[in-house]
C-alpha positions as CSV (number, residue, x, y, z in Angstrom):
1,X,-3.3,-14.0,-9.0
2,X,-2.8,-14.3,-12.9
3,X,0.8,-14.7,-13.7
4,X,0.5,-12.2,-16.4
5,X,0.3,-9.6,-13.4
6,X,3.5,-10.6,-11.9
7,X,7.0,-9.5,-12.3
8,X,8.5,-12.8,-11.1
9,X,7.3,-16.3,-11.2
10,X,6.2,-17.4,-7.7
11,X,7.3,-21.1,-8.2
12,X,10.8,-19.9,-7.9
13,X,9.9,-18.6,-4.4
14,X,9.8,-20.1,-1.0
15,X,6.9,-22.5,-0.2
16,X,4.1,-20.5,1.0
17,X,4.6,-17.4,-1.3
18,X,1.2,-17.7,-3.0
19,X,-0.7,-17.3,0.3
20,X,1.6,-14.5,1.3
21,X,0.8,-12.6,-2.0
22,X,-2.9,-13.0,-1.1
23,X,-2.6,-11.6,2.2
24,X,-0.4,-8.7,1.4
25,X,-2.8,-7.8,-1.5
26,X,-5.8,-8.1,1.0
27,X,-3.7,-5.7,3.4
28,X,-3.1,-3.0,0.8
29,X,-6.9,-3.2,-0.4
30,X,-7.8,-3.0,3.3
31,X,-5.7,-0.1,3.6
32,X,-7.3,1.7,0.8
33,X,-10.8,1.1,2.0
34,X,-9.7,2.9,5.2
35,X,-8.0,5.6,3.2
36,X,-11.3,6.2,1.1
37,X,-13.2,6.2,4.4
38,X,-10.8,9.2,5.6
39,X,-10.0,6.8,8.8
40,X,-6.5,7.7,9.8
41,X,-6.5,5.3,12.7
42,X,-7.7,2.5,10.6
43,X,-4.8,3.3,8.0
44,X,-2.2,3.1,10.8
45,X,-3.8,-0.1,12.0
46,X,-2.6,-1.6,8.7
47,X,1.2,-0.3,9.0
48,X,4.1,-1.7,10.7
49,X,6.0,0.4,12.8
50,X,8.6,1.7,12.5
51,X,7.1,2.6,9.1
52,X,9.5,3.8,6.2
53,X,8.5,6.2,3.6
54,X,10.9,6.8,0.8
55,X,10.1,10.0,-0.8
56,X,12.4,11.1,-3.8
57,X,15.7,10.6,-2.1
58,X,14.4,11.2,1.3
59,X,13.9,8.6,4.0
60,X,11.0,9.3,6.4
61,X,10.7,7.0,9.5
62,X,7.4,6.9,11.3
63,X,8.0,5.4,14.8
64,X,4.4,5.2,16.1
65,X,0.9,5.6,14.7
66,X,-0.6,9.0,14.5
67,X,1.8,10.7,12.0
68,X,-0.6,12.0,9.4
69,X,-1.5,15.6,10.1
70,X,-5.2,16.1,11.6
71,X,-5.7,18.0,8.2
72,X,-4.5,15.5,5.7
73,X,-8.0,14.7,4.2
74,X,-8.8,18.2,4.3
75,X,-5.9,19.2,2.2
76,X,-6.3,16.2,-0.2
77,X,-10.3,17.1,-0.8
78,X,-9.2,20.6,-1.5
79,X,-7.6,19.2,-4.7
80,X,-10.9,17.8,-5.8
81,X,-10.1,14.2,-4.4
82,X,-12.9,12.0,-3.6
83,X,-11.4,8.5,-3.6
84,X,-8.4,6.4,-4.5
85,X,-8.5,3.5,-6.9
86,X,-5.9,0.8,-7.8
87,X,-5.2,0.6,-11.4
88,X,-2.4,-2.1,-11.0
89,X,-0.7,-4.4,-8.4
90,X,2.1,-6.5,-9.4
91,X,4.2,-8.7,-7.3
92,X,8.0,-8.1,-7.6
93,X,9.3,-10.4,-5.0
94,X,7.5,-12.8,-2.7
95,X,8.4,-15.1,0.3
96,X,6.2,-16.4,3.1
97,X,7.0,-13.4,5.3
98,X,7.4,-10.4,2.9
99,X,5.9,-9.5,-0.4
100,X,7.3,-6.4,-2.5
101,X,4.4,-5.1,-4.7
102,X,4.5,-2.5,-7.3
103,X,1.1,-0.5,-7.1
104,X,-0.4,2.1,-9.3
105,X,-3.2,3.9,-8.1
106,X,-5.2,7.0,-9.0
107,X,-6.6,9.7,-6.9
108,X,-10.3,10.4,-8.5
109,X,-12.8,13.2,-8.5
110,X,-16.4,12.6,-7.6
111,X,-17.2,11.0,-11.2
112,X,-14.2,8.8,-11.2
113,X,-11.9,10.9,-13.2
114,X,-8.3,10.5,-12.3
115,X,-6.8,13.7,-10.8
116,X,-3.3,12.2,-10.6
117,X,-1.7,8.7,-11.0
118,X,1.1,7.5,-8.6
119,X,3.3,4.6,-9.1
120,X,4.8,3.2,-5.7
121,X,6.7,0.3,-4.4
122,X,5.3,-1.2,-1.0
123,X,6.7,-3.7,1.0
124,X,4.0,-5.8,3.1
125,X,5.5,-8.0,5.9
126,X,4.0,-10.6,8.3
127,X,5.4,-9.4,11.8
128,X,4.1,-11.1,14.9
129,X,1.3,-13.0,12.9
130,X,-0.1,-9.9,11.3
131,X,0.5,-8.8,7.9
132,X,1.2,-4.9,7.5
133,X,2.6,-2.2,5.2
134,X,6.3,-1.8,6.4
135,X,7.4,0.4,3.4
136,X,6.3,2.8,0.8
137,X,8.4,4.3,-1.9
138,X,7.3,6.8,-4.3
């Protein structure tokens, strides 16, 4: 990852942080592929549970997969949404087992016009040999 995309210098972090960043970014990109495919089970497969979401001042804790409503994508499509695209992914903090990423993405219509832009902090962790998203904050 080019250093101009980082908030921090990976050299100041533990050995192995560069590989961790690559794995964490692969994880969130795979999550978005599944999101765009409207694959709830596939999205859950890329989360670690319990999974935390900080929404405003509220903490939401998902203890297990299957927490999205069955109509989640129907409701999203009703807004004109067709797909989600990353605009920016920046490393905030990295260790060999945990990567904090500032992610900016847009929810786009059929011709690629952004309907909304979202800025979140996501924490991706290595648990039991697997990289997964542990926390999302927006």
